[in-house]
C-alpha positions as CSV (number, residue, x, y, z in Angstrom):
1,M,108.9,160.8,36.0
2,A,108.1,157.2,35.3
3,G,105.4,156.3,32.9
4,D,103.8,157.9,29.8
5,V,102.2,161.2,30.6
6,L,99.2,160.4,28.2
7,V,98.6,157.2,30.1
8,R,98.7,159.0,33.4
9,L,96.2,161.6,32.1
10,R,93.7,159.0,31.0
11,Q,94.0,157.3,34.4
12,A,93.7,160.6,36.3
13,L,90.6,161.8,34.4
14,P,88.0,160.5,36.9
15,T,89.7,162.2,39.8
16,L,90.1,165.6,38.2
17,R,87.9,168.6,38.8
18,P,85.7,169.7,35.9
19,A,88.0,172.5,34.7
20,E,91.1,170.3,35.1
21,A,89.3,167.5,33.2
22,R,88.7,169.9,30.3
23,I,92.4,170.6,30.1
24,A,93.2,166.9,30.1
25,D,90.6,166.4,27.3
26,V,92.3,169.1,25.2
27,V,95.7,167.6,25.7
28,L,94.5,164.0,24.9
29,D,92.6,165.1,21.8
30,D,95.6,167.0,20.4
31,P,98.9,166.2,22.2
32,T,101.0,167.8,19.5
33,G,99.0,171.0,19.6
34,A,99.3,171.1,23.4
35,V,103.0,170.8,23.2
36,G,103.2,173.9,21.0
37,S,100.9,175.9,23.3
38,T,101.9,178.4,25.9
39,I,100.2,178.1,29.2
40,T,98.0,181.1,28.2
41,E,97.0,179.3,24.9
42,L,96.2,176.0,26.6
43,A,94.1,177.7,29.2
44,A,92.1,179.5,26.5
45,R,91.6,176.3,24.6
46,A,90.2,174.7,27.7
47,A,88.1,177.7,28.6
48,T,89.9,178.1,31.9
49,S,92.6,180.1,33.7
50,Q,96.4,179.8,33.8
51,A,96.1,179.1,37.5
52,T,93.9,176.2,36.8
53,V,96.5,174.8,34.3
54,V,99.1,175.0,37.0
55,R,96.8,173.2,39.5
56,F,96.1,170.6,36.7
57,C,99.8,170.0,36.3
58,R,100.3,169.5,40.0
59,A,97.3,167.2,40.1
60,V,98.9,164.8,37.6
61,G,102.3,164.9,39.3
62,Y,104.3,167.8,37.9
63,A,105.7,170.8,39.6
64,G,104.4,173.1,36.9
65,Y,103.6,173.6,33.3
66,P,107.2,173.6,31.9
67,E,107.9,170.1,33.4
68,F,104.5,168.8,32.1
69,R,105.2,170.1,28.6
70,I,108.6,168.5,28.5
71,D,107.2,165.1,29.3
72,L,104.3,165.7,26.8
73,A,106.8,166.5,24.1
74,Q,108.7,163.3,24.8
75,A,105.5,161.3,24.7
76,T,104.4,162.7,21.4
77,S,107.8,162.1,19.9
78,R,107.7,158.5,21.0
79,R,104.3,158.1,19.5
80,A,105.5,159.6,16.2
81,V,108.3,157.1,16.1
82,E,105.9,154.2,16.9
83,L,103.6,155.3,14.1
84,E,106.5,155.5,11.6
85,R,107.8,152.1,12.7
86,S,104.3,150.6,12.1
87,G,104.1,152.2,8.7
88,I,100.9,154.3,9.4
89,D,100.3,158.0,9.4
90,E,97.5,158.1,12.1
91,G,96.6,155.6,14.8
92,E,92.9,156.1,14.8
93,I,90.7,154.0,12.6
94,D,88.6,155.8,10.1
95,P,85.4,154.5,8.6
96,A,86.9,154.9,5.1
97,D,90.0,152.8,5.9
98,D,90.6,149.8,3.7
99,A,91.4,146.3,5.0
100,P,95.3,146.8,5.0
101,A,94.9,150.0,7.0
102,V,92.6,148.4,9.5
103,V,94.9,145.5,10.0
104,S,97.9,147.8,10.5
105,K,96.2,150.1,12.9
106,I,94.7,147.3,15.0
107,A,98.1,145.6,15.2
108,F,99.6,149.0,16.2
109,H,97.1,149.6,19.0
110,E,97.3,146.1,20.4
111,A,101.1,145.9,20.4
112,R,101.3,149.4,22.0
113,T,98.7,148.4,24.6
114,I,100.6,145.3,25.6
115,E,103.9,147.2,25.7
116,E,102.5,150.0,27.8
117,T,100.8,147.7,30.2
118,A,103.9,145.6,30.7
119,R,106.1,148.7,31.1
120,L,103.9,150.3,33.7
121,L,102.7,147.3,35.6
122,D,103.5,147.6,39.3
123,L,105.6,144.5,39.9
124,D,105.3,144.6,43.7
125,A,101.5,144.7,43.3
126,L,101.8,141.8,40.9
127,E,103.7,139.7,43.3
128,R,101.3,140.4,46.1
129,A,98.4,139.3,43.8
130,V,100.4,136.1,42.8
131,A,101.0,135.2,46.5
132,A,97.4,135.7,47.4
133,V,96.0,133.6,44.5
134,A,98.6,130.9,44.8
135,D,97.8,130.4,48.5
136,A,94.0,130.9,48.3
137,S,91.5,128.1,48.9
138,R,89.4,129.6,46.2
139,T,89.5,132.5,43.8
140,D,86.4,134.1,42.4
141,V,86.6,136.4,39.4
142,F,84.0,139.0,38.6
143,G,83.4,140.9,35.3
144,V,80.7,141.6,32.8
145,G,80.7,142.2,29.0
146,S,84.2,141.9,27.5
147,S,85.7,142.0,31.0
148,G,83.4,139.0,31.8
149,L,85.2,137.1,29.0
150,T,88.5,137.9,30.6
151,A,87.2,136.8,34.0
152,Q,86.1,133.5,32.6
153,D,89.5,133.0,30.9
154,L,91.3,133.7,34.2
155,A,89.1,131.3,36.2
156,R,89.5,128.6,33.5
157,R,93.2,128.9,33.5
158,L,93.6,128.9,37.2
159,A,91.4,125.7,37.3
160,R,93.7,124.1,34.7
161,I,96.7,124.4,37.1
162,G,94.7,122.8,39.9
163,L,93.2,125.8,41.8
164,V,89.6,126.3,42.7
165,S,88.3,129.2,40.7
166,L,84.9,130.4,39.6
167,A,83.7,133.2,37.3
168,P,79.9,133.6,37.7
169,I,78.2,135.4,34.8
170,D,74.9,136.3,36.2
171,P,75.1,139.4,38.5
172,H,73.0,137.7,41.2
173,D,75.2,134.6,41.1
174,Q,78.2,137.0,41.4
175,L,76.8,138.4,44.7
176,R,76.0,134.9,46.0
177,S,79.5,133.7,45.2
178,A,81.1,136.8,46.8
179,A,78.9,136.3,49.9
180,L,80.4,132.9,50.4
181,L,84.0,134.1,50.4
182,G,86.0,134.7,53.5
183,P,89.6,134.8,54.9
184,G,92.0,132.8,52.9
185,T,90.0,133.3,49.6
186,V,90.5,135.9,46.8
187,A,88.1,138.0,44.8
188,V,89.3,139.5,41.5
189,G,87.2,142.3,39.9
190,I,87.9,143.2,36.3
191,S,86.6,146.4,34.7
192,H,88.4,148.8,32.2
193,T,86.7,151.9,33.7
194,G,86.6,150.5,37.3
195,R,83.0,151.8,37.5
196,T,81.0,148.9,36.2
197,P,78.5,148.3,39.0
198,E,78.5,144.5,39.1
199,P,82.2,143.7,39.8
200,C,82.2,146.7,42.1
201,R,79.4,145.3,44.2
202,A,80.9,141.8,44.2
203,L,84.3,143.1,45.2
204,T,82.8,145.2,48.0
205,L,80.9,142.3,49.4
206,A,83.9,140.0,49.2
207,R,86.0,142.5,51.0
208,E,83.4,142.7,53.8
209,R,83.5,138.9,54.1
210,G,87.3,139.0,54.6
211,A,88.6,137.9,51.2
212,T,91.7,139.5,49.7
213,T,90.5,141.7,46.8
214,I,92.3,142.4,43.5
215,A,91.3,144.9,40.9
216,V,92.3,144.8,37.2
217,T,91.5,148.2,35.8
218,S,92.8,151.1,33.8
219,F,91.7,153.5,36.5
220,P,93.3,152.8,39.9
221,A,91.4,155.6,41.7
222,S,88.0,154.2,40.5
223,P,85.4,152.7,42.8
224,L,86.7,149.2,41.9
225,G,90.3,150.2,42.7
226,E,89.2,151.7,46.0
227,Q,87.7,148.3,47.1
228,A,90.9,146.4,46.2
229,D,93.8,145.4,48.4
230,V,95.9,145.1,45.3
231,V,95.4,147.0,42.0
232,L,96.9,145.6,38.7
233,T,96.7,148.6,36.3
234,T,96.1,148.2,32.6
235,T,96.8,151.0,30.1
236,A,94.1,150.5,27.5
237,R,92.5,153.4,25.6
238,E,89.0,152.9,24.2
239,T,88.3,155.3,21.3
240,G,86.4,155.4,18.0
241,F,86.1,152.1,16.2
242,L,88.2,150.4,18.9
243,A,85.5,151.0,21.5
244,G,83.6,148.1,23.0
245,G,86.4,146.3,24.8
246,T,89.0,145.5,22.0
247,S,91.9,147.5,23.5
248,S,91.0,146.9,27.1
249,R,90.5,143.2,26.7
250,I,94.0,142.9,25.2
251,A,95.5,144.7,28.2
252,Q,93.5,142.6,30.6
253,L,94.5,139.4,28.9
254,A,98.2,140.4,29.1
255,V,97.9,140.9,32.9
256,V,96.0,137.6,33.2
257,D,98.8,135.8,31.3
258,V,101.5,137.2,33.6
259,L,99.4,136.5,36.7
260,V,98.7,132.9,35.8
261,V,102.3,132.1,34.7
262,R,103.7,133.5,38.0
263,V,101.1,131.5,40.0
264,A,102.1,128.4,38.1
265,Q,105.8,129.0,38.8
266,R,105.0,129.4,42.5
267,R,103.1,126.1,42.4
268,R,105.3,124.4,39.8
269,D,104.9,120.7,40.8
270,A,101.2,120.9,41.5
271,A,100.6,123.0,38.3
272,E,102.5,120.6,36.1
273,T,100.6,117.6,37.5
274,A,97.3,119.3,37.0
275,L,98.1,120.3,33.4
276,R,99.2,116.7,32.6
277,V,96.1,115.0,34.0
278,T,93.7,117.5,32.5
279,D,95.4,117.1,29.1
280,E,95.2,113.4,29.4
281,A,91.5,113.6,30.2
282,V,90.8,115.6,27.1
283,H,92.9,113.4,24.9
284,R,91.0,110.3,26.1
285,A,87.7,111.9,25.2
286,H,89.0,112.8,21.8
287,P,91.5,110.2,20.7
């Protein structure tokens, strides 16, 4: 099967039943231990039944436990190789880590996040998003917190290549902006979890108005993903000292980079002209 099983587990978590989610948590907390567990042992660790483990495997795309465990073993082996290549024993940041360890671990996580996002990005979905943005009369981008910073970056960069793009910060302004969209426009909602209320509301309203909707999220089956005509999936994992948007923001920015470059390629002449005149305007202001 395509894709990293650990990534798919994180993405599937919001859609799993409680007992299945407990199994996923056990696997994600200790993938190596799960690989060495029989179906009976895994069921016991998750306080559930063998039948539930089988249902869990099917829910995340496998015929049964043997196939799931093979993929999990391959994923843990890849992770061990990546850790060795990066010169670190453990990927998680510990409060006692010194500066060199923190630098190495952050570099490991960010590089891995970008690699996974690029490897698993749906290229057909990407091209549909590119076509919609390139042809839109206006693109509004919605996000809050660290995702709000990504939204502002996307809007600013689209504006630099000559497109009309807004990224309102205030939640009420987001709703006002979404209410003014319609056919021929695009709304982009950005949220790692896909459950942040503000971009979900804005994307829902924009869709009702007839805009093409795009979600950038790590959880395609989330409320944000359900309101999107196109979903661009990131593969960030927020844990421990990396919580608060570090990993997710890196993944989002990688998707934004690809989206903007592809839109600029599609509108090459107009984009090059816009970049030239905007650079000239800034240089005149700061000779």
